[in-house]
N, C-alpha and C positions, 0 to 999 in steps of 0.2 A: 814928423818925429816918429822914430821907430818905437814900437811897443816892446817892453822888456818881457822876457819869458823866463820863468822860473819853473823848473821841473822837480817834482817830488817822486821818488822811487820807492816802491813797496819792498818789503823784505822778501827774500826768496822762499819758495815753498820748501817744506821739510824734505830732505833727501835730494835737493837740487845738486847737480854736479858742479864741482869747482872748476872754473876755467883758469888757466895760467897763461902768461905770455905778456908781450908788449902790445898794448892796445893802441890804436891809431890816435895820434894827436890831431888837433884842429889843423886841417889842411888849407892851403891857399893863403894868399896875401891878406885877404880881408876877413878871414874866419875869426870868429870870436872864441877865445880860449874858454874851455869848459872848466869850471872850478867846482869841485865837490865840497860843499860846506857841510861839515859834520859837527853838530852840536845839539845837545838835548834841551838847551835853553832856547825857546822859540824867539825871544827878543834878540838874543845875540845872533842866532841864525838869520833872522829877518834883516837885522842891521847890516850884517856882512853881505847878504845877498843883494840888498838894495844898493849898497856902496859899490859892489863889484859890477852890478848891472849898469850903473851910471858911468862906470869907468871902462866899458867895452868888453867885459867878461860875460859869460853865460853861466850864471850860478845854477847849481843842482843841489837842492836842500834835502838832507836826511837827518833824522834825530837819534840814530843808534848805530852801533858798529855793524850789525848784521846787514842793515840796509845799505851802509857804506860799502861793504864788501860786494854786495850784489850790484850796486851802481857802478863800482869801479871795474867790474869784470864784464860789463855789457859791451860787446864789440861795436855796436852802432851808437852807443851813447856813453862810452867811457869818459873819464875825466882827463884833462891835460895837467891838472894840479889838484892837490887835496889840501883843504884847510881843516885840520882835525883837532877837535877838543880832546884833551888827555883823559878826562873823566866822563864816561858815558854810562847809561844804565846797564849795559851788557859788557862793557870793557872799562876797567878803571886803572889801567896801567899802560905800558908801552907795547903790550902784546899785539894790539890791533895794528900798530905801526909795523911791527915785524911781519905780520901776515900781509899787509899791503905791499911792503917792499918785495916780498916773495912773489906776489901775484902780478904786480906791475912795477918792476924795478926801475924803469926810466921815468916814472911819474913823480915829480917832486912833491914832498909832503911838508907842510908847515904845521907844527904843533902849536895849539893855543892852550894856555893854562894859567890859572891863578895860583897854582901850587908848584911853581918851578923851584927846584933846588939845583945846586951845581951838579949833583949826581944825576938827576933826571935829565938835565941839559946834555951832559956828557954821554949818557946812555942813548938818548934820542939821536945824537949825532953819530954815534957808533952804529946805530941801526939804520942810518941813512936819511934822517930828517934833514931838510934844508936848514931850518932854524927852529927855535922855540920862541914864540911870541907871548909875552907876559900879558895876561888880562889884569885890569882893563887896559886897552890900547886905543890910540886915536884912529878912528876910521880912515882918516886921511893918509895914514901910514900903510894901509893894507894894499892898495893897488900897486904902488911902486915896489913894495916888497915882493908881491907875487909876480910882477913883470920881471924883476931881477931873477927870481927862482926859475921862471920859464926860460929866460935867456941863457942862464948858466946850464940848465939841463939840456937845452938844445945844442949848446956849444960842446958839452961833454959827449953827447950822442954823435955829433959830427966827428969829433976827434976819435971816437971809438971805431968809426968806419974805416 
């Protein structure tokens, strides 16, 4: 049995330069897609990471927006997909999603929230979120949803070429 690996990324140093662009997705037929799990609630983050690890993904856990942006922009360890809590200690609205879409426009983002309103859902979609997942949700729904997001993102990327 293969051991599951979860990576935790620290926040960038003050004054660190912002990198932009499309970062490499998991390459190869057998590569495990990297999912950046961003949630300040450790139990939610752990549950998502465990579920994703058991379903063939490589979770990367962070607990705030600054750490998420740092992790997302790492050329060697970027994410193939982001699972993003709407309310974090350092971001409490869709502004983090807007920054992520600018930094990594081809990486699908799934928003998680217990505070979804029709306005939030519509604005998240306008900003490029794949979908908004209402908390609490069944962990069994997570892997199929993320696979669909990755498949659709890859199809869109191929069509753009």
